[in-house]
C-alpha positions as a printed Julia matrix, in Angstrom:
798×3 Matrix{Float64}:
  -0.06   -0.09    0.03
   1.68    3.28   -1.07
   2.09    6.26    1.25
  -0.84    8.3    -0.19
  -3.14    5.61    0.31
  -1.99    5.3     4.01
  -2.36    8.79    4.55
  -5.88    8.88    3.29
  -7.1     6.04    5.3
  -5.44    7.5     8.56
  -7.21   10.88    7.97
 -10.84    9.61    8.64
  -9.64    7.56   11.86
  -7.87   10.79   13.03
 -10.93   12.71   12.4
 -13.17   10.35   14.21
 -10.68   10.32   17.2
 -11.0    14.28   17.42
 -14.84   14.11   17.36
 -14.99   11.59   20.01
 -12.6    13.62   22.16
 -14.62   16.67   21.52
 -17.83   15.1    22.2
 -16.48   13.5    25.65
 -15.21   16.97   26.56
 -18.3    18.46   25.74
 -20.28   16.02   27.8
 -17.9    16.64   30.91
 -18.21   20.37   30.28
 -21.99   20.24   30.22
 -21.98   18.13   33.45
 -19.56   20.39   35.09
 -22.52   23.03   34.66
 -24.56   20.54   36.65
 -26.92   19.24   34.0
 -27.2    15.66   35.52
 -27.25   16.66   39.23
 -28.87   19.51   41.29
 -28.85   20.83   44.82
 -31.65   22.22   46.75
 -31.63   24.29   50.01
 -34.39   25.14   52.16
 -33.12   28.66   52.4
 -29.95   30.61   51.58
 -29.15   32.17   54.94
 -28.16   30.31   57.99
 -26.85   31.28   61.39
 -23.77   29.88   62.72
 -25.09   27.28   65.21
 -28.0    26.19   63.18
 -28.27   22.96   61.23
 -27.45   23.2    57.4
 -29.58   21.09   55.08
 -29.18   20.42   51.37
 -30.91   17.81   49.06
 -28.79   16.32   46.32
 -30.41   14.37   43.52
 -30.07   13.46   40.1
 -31.71   15.52   37.3
 -34.23   14.38   34.89
 -32.93   11.61   32.5
 -29.79   11.23   34.57
 -28.5     8.7    37.02
 -25.89    8.96   39.65
 -23.38    6.17   39.28
 -21.03    7.06   42.31
 -22.52    6.79   45.93
 -22.43   10.3    47.48
 -20.39   10.52   50.65
 -18.89   13.37   52.7
 -15.72   13.22   50.49
 -17.77   14.22   47.5
 -18.78   17.41   49.16
 -16.75   20.66   49.6
 -17.52   23.88   51.27
 -15.63   27.39   50.51
 -15.87   30.74   51.9
 -15.34   33.76   49.6
 -12.14   35.49   50.75
 -10.52   38.33   48.82
 -10.59   37.45   45.15
 -10.95   33.66   45.55
 -12.34   30.89   47.53
 -10.96   29.25   50.68
 -11.88   25.68   51.75
 -13.67   25.27   55.02
 -13.9    22.1    56.77
 -17.51   21.02   58.08
 -18.61   17.93   59.93
 -20.85   16.77   56.93
 -23.24   13.77   57.36
 -25.06   12.11   54.38
 -28.36   10.29   54.59
 -28.94    8.01   51.28
 -32.41    7.75   50.44
 -31.82    6.15   47.05
 -29.16    5.72   44.43
 -30.3     9.04   43.02
 -31.13   11.09   46.01
 -29.23   12.12   49.13
 -29.52   14.46   52.06
 -26.56   16.26   53.51
 -26.64   18.23   56.7
 -24.38   19.24   59.53
 -24.56   21.59   62.66
 -22.53   24.9    61.68
 -19.84   25.35   63.99
 -18.07   28.46   65.09
 -16.71   29.55   61.79
 -16.26   33.01   60.01
 -19.38   34.46   58.68
 -19.77   35.61   54.99
 -20.71   34.15   51.68
 -20.16   30.34   51.21
 -20.47   27.84   48.36
 -21.1    24.07   48.66
 -19.83   22.06   45.74
 -20.64   18.51   45.0
 -18.75   16.3    42.62
 -19.62   12.67   41.39
 -20.02   10.58   38.25
 -23.32   10.28   36.35
 -24.79    8.84   33.28
 -26.67   10.97   31.05
 -28.32    9.92   27.89
 -26.06    7.13   27.52
 -22.95    9.24   28.44
 -20.87    8.53   31.51
 -19.5    11.83   32.68
 -17.98   13.52   35.73
 -20.63   15.8    37.34
 -19.96   19.05   39.42
 -22.42   21.61   40.7
 -22.46   24.35   43.21
 -24.81   26.49   45.24
 -24.27   29.65   47.19
 -25.27   30.33   50.68
 -24.46   32.67   53.46
 -23.61   32.27   57.1
 -24.35   34.86   59.93
 -23.4    35.36   63.43
 -26.02   36.19   65.96
 -24.17   39.05   67.42
 -26.83   40.19   69.62
 -27.38   37.13   71.58
 -23.47   36.89   72.03
 -23.51   40.41   73.38
 -26.12   39.53   75.89
 -24.15   36.56   76.89
 -20.99   38.58   77.23
 -22.66   41.12   79.5
 -23.78   38.37   81.68
 -20.52   37.04   81.86
 -19.11   40.46   82.94
 -21.65   40.81   85.78
 -20.6    37.47   87.24
 -17.32   39.04   87.84
 -18.76   41.89   89.68
 -21.51   44.7    89.19
 -19.14   47.59   88.91
 -19.98   51.08   89.88
 -23.68   52.42   90.09
 -23.76   53.47   86.45
 -22.41   50.05   85.23
 -24.78   48.3    87.71
 -27.89   50.36   86.61
 -27.33   50.04   82.91
 -26.66   46.19   83.25
 -30.02   45.68   85.11
 -31.76   47.54   82.48
 -30.02   45.58   79.83
 -30.62   42.16   81.27
 -34.03   42.67   82.84
 -35.87   41.0    80.01
 -33.18   38.4    78.96
 -32.1    37.2    82.13
 -34.52   38.48   85.0
 -33.08   36.26   87.74
 -29.55   37.87   87.22
 -31.11   41.21   86.74
 -32.66   40.84   90.47
 -29.26   40.07   91.71
 -28.1    43.33   90.31
 -31.04   45.07   92.11
 -30.08   43.74   95.46
 -26.4    44.77   94.69
 -27.56   48.32   93.87
 -29.59   48.67   97.03
 -26.83   47.42   99.18
 -24.53   50.22   97.92
 -27.07   52.94   98.25
 -27.46   55.56  100.9
 -30.32   55.07  103.32
 -31.43   51.91  101.59
 -32.31   53.25   98.24
 -32.37   57.09   98.77
 -29.44   58.13   96.45
 -26.16   56.82   94.96
 -23.14   56.32   95.47
 -23.32   55.61   99.02
 -20.52   57.99  100.18
 -21.36   60.9    98.04
 -24.58   60.94   96.18
 -24.8    62.4    92.46
 -27.51   63.22   90.3
 -26.62   61.0    87.26
 -25.99   57.9    89.36
 -29.28   58.32   91.28
 -31.14   59.06   88.16
 -30.04   55.76   86.45
 -30.54   53.76   89.54
 -33.96   55.08   89.72
 -34.73   54.0    86.32
 -33.38   50.52   87.06
 -35.27   50.14   90.12
 -38.67   51.3    88.24
 -38.08   48.95   85.42
 -37.4    46.07   87.73
 -40.56   46.67   89.79
 -38.58   47.77   92.92
 -39.47   50.7    95.33
 -38.37   54.04   93.95
 -39.98   56.46   96.36
 -36.89   57.37   98.27
 -34.94   57.84   95.03
 -37.7    59.89   93.5
 -37.99   62.32   96.37
 -34.24   62.73   96.65
 -33.99   63.44   92.8
 -36.88   65.91   92.98
 -35.33   67.84   95.69
 -31.85   67.89   94.01
 -33.23   70.3    91.32
 -32.22   73.76   91.36
 -35.63   74.93   91.99
 -36.76   77.28   94.88
 -40.36   76.23   94.37
 -39.84   72.99   96.08
 -40.48   72.63   99.87
 -40.15   75.44  102.47
 -37.39   77.99  102.85
 -36.48   79.82  106.1
 -33.83   82.25  107.09
 -32.32   81.51  110.75
 -30.07   84.12  112.43
 -28.82   84.13  116.02
 -27.35   87.19  117.79
 -27.83   89.66  120.42
 -30.73   92.01  119.7
 -30.37   94.37  116.85
 -31.81   95.37  113.57
 -30.35   94.16  110.32
 -31.15   94.79  106.64
 -32.4    91.75  104.84
 -31.86   91.9   100.96
 -33.28   89.31   98.59
 -32.21   90.46   95.16
 -33.56   93.96   94.75
 -35.84   93.67   97.73
 -34.77   95.01  101.03
 -36.67   95.0   104.52
 -35.49   95.47  108.13
 -35.24   92.49  110.27
 -35.48   92.79  114.07
 -33.77   90.14  115.96
 -35.04   89.7   119.52
 -34.43   87.17  122.04
 -31.31   85.94  120.44
 -32.84   84.44  117.28
 -35.07   85.16  114.5
 -36.74   82.73  111.89
 -38.03   84.26  108.7
 -40.05   82.41  106.09
 -38.77   83.06  102.67
 -40.67   83.05   99.29
 -39.46   83.34   95.74
 -40.68   84.36   92.36
 -39.25   83.24   89.04
 -35.9    84.75   88.94
 -33.05   82.28   87.91
 -30.83   83.25   90.85
 -31.51   84.84   94.34
 -28.8    86.45   96.52
 -29.84   86.56  100.09
 -27.62   89.07  102.41
 -27.99   90.15  105.96
 -26.31   93.7   106.71
 -25.96   94.2   110.55
 -24.37   96.6   112.77
 -22.93   93.8   115.23
 -21.7    90.32  114.59
 -24.07   87.53  114.17
 -23.75   84.17  116.18
 -24.75   82.18  112.95
 -26.83   82.91  109.69
 -28.28   80.2   107.49
 -30.94   79.3   104.97
 -32.79   76.14  105.9
 -34.73   74.0   103.12
 -37.46   71.36  104.37
 -38.8    68.82  102.08
 -40.87   65.9   103.22
 -39.29   66.08  106.6
 -35.8    66.45  105.5
 -33.94   69.5   106.47
 -30.97   70.87  104.55
 -28.83   73.89  105.69
 -27.32   76.4   103.55
 -24.88   78.58  105.42
 -24.44   82.18  104.69
 -20.93   83.35  104.17
 -19.44   86.28  106.2
 -17.76   89.19  104.83
 -17.2    92.06  107.49
 -20.71   92.69  108.83
 -22.49   91.06  105.87
 -23.7    87.61  105.44
 -24.8    86.36  102.18
 -25.57   83.08   99.96
 -26.68   82.73   96.43
 -29.39   80.23   95.64
 -30.18   78.86   91.99
 -33.49   78.69   90.66
 -32.57   77.8    87.11
 -34.54   74.56   87.22
 -31.51   72.53   86.01
 -29.62   69.82   87.92
 -26.04   69.91   89.0
 -23.7    66.92   89.38
 -24.46   66.8    93.14
 -27.47   67.82   95.34
 -28.29   71.37   94.3
 -24.86   72.28   92.8
 -24.18   74.18   89.62
 -25.97   73.48   86.4
 -24.61   70.39   84.52
 -26.21   69.41   81.01
 -25.45   65.77   81.18
 -26.78   65.43   84.83
 -29.9    67.41   83.89
 -30.54   65.05   80.91
 -30.28   61.93   82.99
 -32.51   63.23   85.72
 -35.26   64.45   83.15
 -34.87   60.88   81.61
 -35.52   59.18   84.98
 -38.3    61.5    86.34
 -40.02   61.26   82.87
 -39.87   57.53   83.15
 -41.87   57.67   86.53
 -44.32   60.18   85.39
 -42.87   63.35   87.04
 -41.67   65.11   83.87
 -39.93   68.52   84.42
 -40.67   70.8    81.42
 -38.73   73.45   82.79
 -35.48   71.38   82.93
 -35.92   70.38   79.24
 -36.36   74.07   78.47
 -32.95   74.99   80.39
 -31.28   72.04   78.26
 -32.55   73.54   74.93
 -31.23   76.98   76.05
 -27.94   75.82   77.29
 -26.95   73.02   74.66
 -23.55   73.0    72.85
 -23.9    72.58   69.18
 -20.51   70.81   68.95
 -21.58   68.15   71.58
 -23.14   64.88   70.35
 -24.63   63.94   73.72
 -26.51   67.13   73.84
 -28.24   66.66   70.4
 -28.87   63.0    71.12
 -30.73   63.71   74.37
 -32.71   66.65   72.82
 -33.67   64.5    69.99
 -34.69   61.77   72.28
 -36.74   64.09   74.46
 -38.36   66.48   71.7
 -38.2    64.51   68.28
 -37.56   67.85   66.7
 -36.06   67.92   63.16
 -33.2    70.03   64.08
 -31.6    67.61   66.28
 -32.49   64.8    63.92
 -30.47   66.41   60.94
 -27.71   67.17   63.36
 -27.2    63.45   64.15
 -27.58   62.32   60.47
 -25.11   64.78   59.24
 -22.48   64.25   61.88
 -22.46   60.5    61.68
 -19.03   59.05   60.8
 -18.93   56.87   57.65
 -18.34   53.69   59.76
 -21.73   54.31   61.41
 -20.58   55.38   64.76
 -21.0    58.91   66.61
 -18.03   60.62   68.42
 -18.09   62.96   71.21
 -18.14   66.17   69.07
 -19.45   67.07   65.64
 -17.48   66.08   62.63
 -16.67   69.84   62.09
 -15.1    70.02   65.53
 -13.22   66.67   65.52
 -13.2    65.24   61.97
 -10.71   62.57   63.13
 -12.57   61.83   66.49
 -12.89   58.49   67.84
 -15.89   56.51   68.37
 -18.1    56.8    71.35
 -20.22   53.85   72.02
 -22.32   55.37   74.75
 -23.03   58.34   72.58
 -23.66   56.04   69.54
 -26.36   54.13   71.7
 -27.98   57.26   72.68
 -28.13   58.39   69.16
 -29.79   55.19   68.01
 -32.36   55.54   70.66
 -33.03   59.16   69.7
 -33.51   58.42   66.09
 -36.1    55.82   66.85
 -38.47   58.97   67.08
 -37.55   60.34   63.72
 -38.91   59.47   60.29
 -37.13   62.02   58.0
 -34.54   61.47   55.27
 -31.63   59.23   56.27
 -33.09   58.63   59.7
 -33.55   54.85   59.32
 -30.43   54.04   57.51
 -28.41   56.24   59.97
 -29.76   54.37   62.81
 -29.38   50.9    61.16
 -25.58   51.65   60.22
 -25.01   52.63   63.95
 -26.76   49.32   65.07
 -24.52   47.36   62.77
 -21.37   49.27   64.12
 -22.29   48.52   67.8
 -23.0    44.71   66.9
 -19.57   44.37   64.91
 -17.72   45.81   67.93
 -19.98   44.38   70.92
 -17.37   41.84   71.84
 -14.83   44.49   72.43
 -16.92   46.89   74.43
 -16.42   47.74   78.16
 -19.1    46.83   80.54
 -20.82   50.2    80.85
 -20.74   50.67   76.99
 -22.01   47.21   76.2
 -24.93   47.53   78.86
 -25.81   51.1    77.34
 -25.75   49.52   73.83
 -28.16   46.76   74.7
 -30.4    49.02   76.84
 -30.69   52.11   74.51
 -30.12   50.49   71.05
 -31.49   46.89   71.26
 -34.04   44.53   72.73
 -33.9    40.99   73.64
 -36.95   40.23   71.49
 -34.52   40.99   68.5
 -32.18   38.15   69.41
 -32.64   35.5    66.7
 -33.24   31.91   67.94
 -30.82   29.38   67.08
 -31.97   25.63   66.97
 -29.65   22.7    65.96
 -31.26   19.5    64.94
 -29.88   15.86   64.73
 -30.38   14.17   62.53
 -31.96   16.67   60.0
 -33.29   13.76   57.72
 -34.54   10.38   58.71
 -34.62    7.17   57.24
 -36.65    4.57   59.49
 -38.52    1.21   59.27
 -42.32    1.78   59.36
 -43.73    1.01   62.63
 -40.7     1.79   64.38
 -39.58    4.79   66.57
 -37.12    7.35   65.69
 -35.58    9.99   67.86
 -34.64   13.8    67.37
 -32.36   15.82   69.57
 -32.81   19.5    69.47
 -30.3    21.87   71.11
 -30.86   25.5    71.88
 -27.65   27.02   70.77
 -28.71   30.74   71.12
 -29.29   33.23   73.82
 -33.01   33.11   74.41
 -35.63   30.39   75.34
 -37.15   28.79   72.24
 -40.91   27.62   72.33
 -41.6    25.26   69.5
 -43.99   22.66   68.07
 -42.9    19.52   66.3
 -45.49   17.83   63.9
 -45.23   14.68   62.26
 -48.14   12.78   60.55
 -51.03   13.43   62.91
 -48.71   13.73   66.13
 -47.85   17.21   67.37
 -45.5    17.85   70.38
 -44.81   21.08   72.16
 -41.74   21.86   74.1
 -39.84   24.85   75.54
 -36.15   24.59   75.39
 -34.08   27.02   77.57
 -30.8    28.46   76.22
 -28.05   25.88   76.26
 -30.33   23.1    76.83
 -31.44   19.87   74.85
 -34.89   18.53   74.22
 -35.44   14.81   72.88
 -38.51   13.94   70.93
 -39.53   10.44   70.06
 -41.95    9.71   67.08
 -43.61    6.46   65.69
 -43.21    6.12   62.12
 -46.88    4.91   61.86
 -47.26    4.46   58.07
 -44.94    3.82   55.15
 -43.98    6.51   52.83
 -42.31    9.92   52.61
 -43.38   12.83   54.62
 -41.97   15.81   56.65
 -41.57   16.51   60.39
 -42.07   20.15   60.86
 -40.31   21.98   63.64
 -42.17   25.44   64.1
 -40.76   28.23   66.08
 -39.49   31.8    65.13
 -37.98   29.83   62.14
 -38.88   26.6    60.84
 -37.27   23.17   59.79
 -38.94   20.6    57.49
 -37.09   17.31   58.14
 -37.66   14.73   55.54
 -38.73   11.25   56.94
 -38.49    8.24   54.76
 -40.59    5.38   56.45
 -39.61    1.99   54.66
 -41.24   -1.3    55.06
 -39.32   -4.02   56.5
 -38.36   -6.64   53.88
 -38.49  -10.4    54.64
 -38.37   -9.94   58.28
 -34.98   -7.74   58.21
 -34.88   -4.24   59.27
 -33.35   -2.01   56.5
 -32.47    0.84   59.03
 -31.02    0.26   62.43
 -32.37    2.85   64.99
 -29.83    4.24   67.37
 -30.31    6.32   70.39
 -28.94    9.89   70.48
 -26.28   10.55   73.29
 -26.48   13.86   75.21
 -22.88   15.4    75.59
 -21.76   15.53   79.27
 -18.89   17.08   81.08
 -17.79   16.92   84.78
 -14.93   18.17   87.15
 -12.65   15.8    88.8
 -10.82   17.07   91.85
 -11.38   19.03   95.01
 -11.55   22.79   95.41
 -10.84   23.26   98.98
  -7.59   24.7   100.43
  -6.26   26.74  103.45
  -3.18   28.97  103.24
  -1.95   32.27  104.86
  -2.77   35.66  103.52
   0.8    36.26  102.65
   1.14   33.16  100.5
   0.13   32.13   96.89
  -1.0    28.7    95.9
  -2.86   26.87   93.27
  -5.47   24.19   92.72
  -5.61   21.77   89.82
  -8.71   20.3    88.64
  -9.68   18.53   85.46
 -12.67   18.99   83.2
 -13.56   15.56   81.75
 -15.71   14.92   78.62
 -17.51   11.6    79.58
 -18.73   10.63   76.14
 -17.88   10.25   72.51
 -19.12   13.63   71.33
 -16.63   16.57   71.27
 -17.66   19.66   73.43
 -16.17   23.01   72.18
 -16.22   26.57   73.24
 -16.45   25.72   76.97
 -16.18   29.0    78.99
 -14.71   28.61   82.6
 -16.53   31.21   84.97
 -16.0    31.88   88.7
 -18.99   32.99   90.89
 -18.63   36.61   91.94
 -17.53   35.76   95.48
 -14.3    33.96   94.06
 -13.22   36.54   91.64
 -11.36   38.56   94.25
  -9.58   35.28   95.28
  -9.0    33.24   92.22
  -7.86   33.32   88.73
  -8.75   30.45   86.24
  -6.47   29.41   83.51
  -7.41   28.61   80.76
 -10.7    30.5    80.27
 -11.58   28.69   76.97
 -11.43   24.96   76.57
 -12.11   22.38   73.77
 -12.63   18.79   74.86
 -12.16   15.96   72.26
 -14.4    12.92   72.67
 -13.62   11.43   75.98
 -10.9    13.94   76.5
  -9.95   16.07   79.56
  -8.33   19.24   80.26
  -6.41   20.67   83.36
  -7.6    23.87   85.03
  -5.35   25.83   87.21
  -7.08   28.0    89.99
  -4.21   30.54   91.07
  -5.2    31.56   94.69
  -4.24   34.96   96.37
  -1.8    35.98   93.47
  -0.96   39.45   93.86
  -3.9    40.19   96.1
  -2.82   39.89   99.85
  -6.42   39.13  100.81
  -7.86   39.67  104.4
  -8.45   36.52  106.57
 -11.69   34.77  105.95
 -13.41   32.01  104.09
 -14.28   32.44  100.35
 -16.83   30.07   99.03
 -18.5    29.81   95.75
 -18.12   27.61   92.48
 -16.4    27.21   89.38
 -18.5    26.6    86.5
 -17.67   25.1    82.89
 -20.42   26.38   80.68
 -21.24   25.75   76.96
 -24.6    24.35   76.01
 -24.23   22.25   78.97
 -22.73   23.22   82.45
 -20.66   21.55   84.99
 -19.95   22.99   88.42
 -17.48   22.3    91.22
 -17.88   23.75   94.84
 -14.74   25.77   95.85
 -13.86   26.83   99.48
 -10.78   28.86  100.14
  -9.77   29.63  103.67
  -7.37   32.63  104.14
  -5.61   32.62  107.53
  -3.75   35.32  109.39
   0.2    34.74  109.49
   0.78   32.3   112.58
  -2.69   30.92  112.69
  -2.53   27.07  112.64
  -3.64   25.22  109.6
  -5.52   22.09  110.4
  -4.28   19.08  108.33
  -6.55   16.43  107.31
  -5.76   12.75  107.1
  -5.01   11.82  103.41
  -7.7    10.13  101.72
  -7.84    7.76   98.7
  -7.81   10.62   96.23
  -4.82   12.25   97.98
  -2.88    8.97   97.55
  -3.6     9.04   93.75
  -6.06    6.26   93.52
  -8.96    6.85   91.24
  -9.77    3.4    90.12
  -8.78   -0.1    90.7
  -8.83   -3.16   88.42
  -9.97   -6.85   89.1
  -9.74   -9.72   86.57
 -12.92  -11.56   86.78
 -14.03  -14.23   84.41
 -11.17  -13.29   82.04
 -12.27   -9.75   81.62
 -11.11   -6.59   83.19
 -13.52   -4.74   85.53
 -12.91   -1.23   86.71
 -14.59    0.49   89.73
 -14.8     4.17   90.44
 -13.08    5.01   93.71
 -15.09    6.74   96.26
 -12.78    9.08   98.28
 -13.86    7.7   101.6
 -12.98    4.0   100.42
 -16.22    2.46  101.73
 -16.57   -1.39  102.44
 -19.0    -1.47   99.32
 -15.89   -1.06   97.13
 -13.55   -3.76   98.9
 -10.98   -3.83   96.05
 -10.44   -0.21   96.13
 -10.59   -0.04   99.8
  -7.86   -2.71   99.98
  -5.58   -0.75   97.49
  -6.17    2.58   99.38
  -5.36    0.78  102.82
  -2.05   -0.79  101.19
  -0.98    2.57  100.13
  -1.58    4.29  103.26
   0.49    1.42  105.18
   3.31    1.7   102.74
   3.32    5.4   103.14
   3.51    5.47  106.84
   6.05    2.58  106.81
   8.31    4.28  104.36
   9.25    7.04  106.52
  12.64    6.51  108.41
  13.61    8.67  111.39
  17.29   10.3   111.35
  18.42    7.83  114.39
  17.38    4.74  112.4
  19.6     6.04  109.48
  22.63    6.34  111.77
  22.05    2.92  113.17
  21.71    1.43  109.75
  25.07    3.26  108.64
  26.82    1.76  111.63
  25.65   -1.76  110.86
  26.66   -1.5   107.35
  30.17   -0.08  108.33
  30.85   -2.7   110.82
  29.87   -5.45  108.21
  32.46   -4.0   105.74
  35.1    -3.89  108.35
  34.9    -7.4   109.31
  34.87   -8.51  105.62
  38.01   -6.68  105.3
  39.87   -8.22  108.1
  38.76  -11.59  107.21
  40.09  -11.32  103.82
  43.55  -10.4   105.26
  43.44  -13.16  107.48
  43.21  -15.68  104.55
  46.44  -14.57  102.84
  49.19  -17.23  102.26
  52.11  -17.75  105.25
  55.56  -16.87  104.52
  58.37  -19.7   104.8
  61.31  -19.3   107.09
  63.86  -19.72  104.65
  62.39  -17.0   102.54
  62.39  -14.59  105.53
  66.19  -15.47  106.25
  67.13  -15.04  102.82
  65.48  -11.55  102.51
  67.33  -10.4   105.78
  70.7   -11.54  104.53
  70.17   -9.73  101.23
  69.37   -6.56  103.06
  72.33   -7.02  105.51
  74.88   -7.23  102.61
  73.93   -3.65  101.82
  75.1    -2.26  105.16
  78.5    -1.49  106.56
  80.29   -3.78  109.3
  80.77   -3.06  112.84
  78.25   -2.9   115.76
  75.86   -0.56  114.16
  75.51   -2.9   111.36
  74.82   -5.87  113.44
  72.39   -3.84  115.39
  70.47   -3.28  112.33
  70.67   -6.89  111.52
  68.97   -7.94  114.93
  66.29   -5.4   114.25
  65.39   -6.96  110.92
  65.27  -10.34  112.54
  63.04   -9.18  115.16
  60.83   -7.83  112.12
  61.2   -11.16  110.44
  60.14  -13.31  113.4
  57.19  -10.91  113.79
  56.28  -11.91  110.52
  56.67  -15.52  111.17
  54.44  -14.99  114.11
  51.64  -14.3   111.66
  51.64  -17.87  110.45
  49.31  -20.34  111.71
């Protein structure tokens, strides 16, 4: 065959090969676009902590050839210009060869836009192709609930000063009423005269006003605080006023502003009733010819008497009284805008509005101060103040202390921002809603970094617990069960508020209320064969697919398993005594007692222990059946007063474990009572017995009771060995002497067994030595001496 013919034959084959490759690539490309597979989501937005659901199924005229498993699914988060893969605990329920449900509880990951991608192999119109399809969804954090939880954690450490205490009560009263009531008791404890004014040492208007609002909103008594605040106003129209002067008999000139009258002092004292008109200020003076013993203006209101002493200059006594209808920082002190605003807010809340105070604020505002505009917008709703707030808001959404013109680079003020949001709730002009929502978003985004006062103010002025979104996690989120059998659902409230819900399956409806951090188990009967939905209705909704399949030839297709509640517990003891100039530490363990991981556990101390202890670490993740050590550092840098400090340490997530703690701080030199060591102190936590060829373990009770004879025996042995192992110094000396004596005897015995010397050897040795000496008596004498030595040596023989 010539080359030309070969070439002609090869061309059609090559052409067909190219067509085949093109067809396959086209098939794969079309499958990459998801033609043979589809993903359906019940919704496109999920809260972190909720349960994600997705239905994966073959498209019409397509068949999935590969069984879908978690390895076929990938989740990506949009990050910058690309995608970043995110690991999720995906679970798959296979309904049929062409239908699957994927679900997982969304862990604490970064919020934002995400994408679920599924890859598999399918057959479509007689073609076997690789299939890939994706679906977009977003994850959001429930920042408001987290903010309430953070504030609760802060007040567990202590309620702070009056302002922090009051704002925290107001913020928590509808989300954690029991905790808020503890705050009320703390507030009253730190007041003057059991609820008259705050702080106890030196009453101030702002603190008393906030405390009054907190007491009113909590249903507590407010009469004392109301009366003190009313009387603290710079107003001469409240109560009775008298001038009292003492001196010998004389006539003085009494001047009140421009009014003058003679005042006759007789009998050593005069009491003159005073009345005032509507002047803003009054100067009261007494001009006398002789000295006065004393001079004062007394104010009486509801039986309470306050003296205002007149100041002397030569023979004139005078005092200025304010009638400006404002409030000062303290009782009837100089006018202060912020104090006046809080007083007006409080009195208005209890139905004692002071219009004259509002007029004073309007006339004395500073147009560069944001706080002034926010309060006046809150009190009046006037457009001037609304426009000021809208036009002076930073691009990021917050307000600063001053206007943008006065402080273009000014920093954020969370308290002022909260007041601005509250104020704009009254407005409805252009930009009002967007301005308010931008500020709310800024507060939520920064809520985890706010100090206690600012966070409490934000939650009170800008938000409501009703706005907290409920977070419900469901397991499993798709069910396959044999008809006629039971199946279980485990619901977990992972949010910050109680969830009331109903669960309806077929003709059965169950109701439940799940408190925050708690679980609820539901059991249903699959009474009929077929596919249906179980609907969980609360502020949101879940539709859980239930596939009830009949039993084939007596074999159950699905094996039902029980759902296990996670559980954690403390191991160790929290009691210790030490001197007030010492530091120490207690180490305890937190143990996860089952096969589910428990993450984001917060370690908290009750308020009584925060002044004594410091816990480390404060955040813990526990692997299945894992454990972590917690160190409680005691008296570190504190130098505490002597006394007993009792409370508890809590490990809190969706579940809670507690450990009682009792720390006794003693004065230096005071005797510490030592207890006898128990089984835990000796390190015995369990013991093992081989019985019937299997290993059996028993938990060791610290008292080693007779009901646990194995552990009791082990513990007893350990105590005996511990006491027997201690050797006194005298015993050590005796042992040393005995050992030394034995060594000496062994040495002497070894010498006694050496080989005896022969007589001829000794004589020969002496002769050799004598040959080296001179002749004469001296030499002989030396020879005799050596003989003596030789005989002595012979005498050592047997």
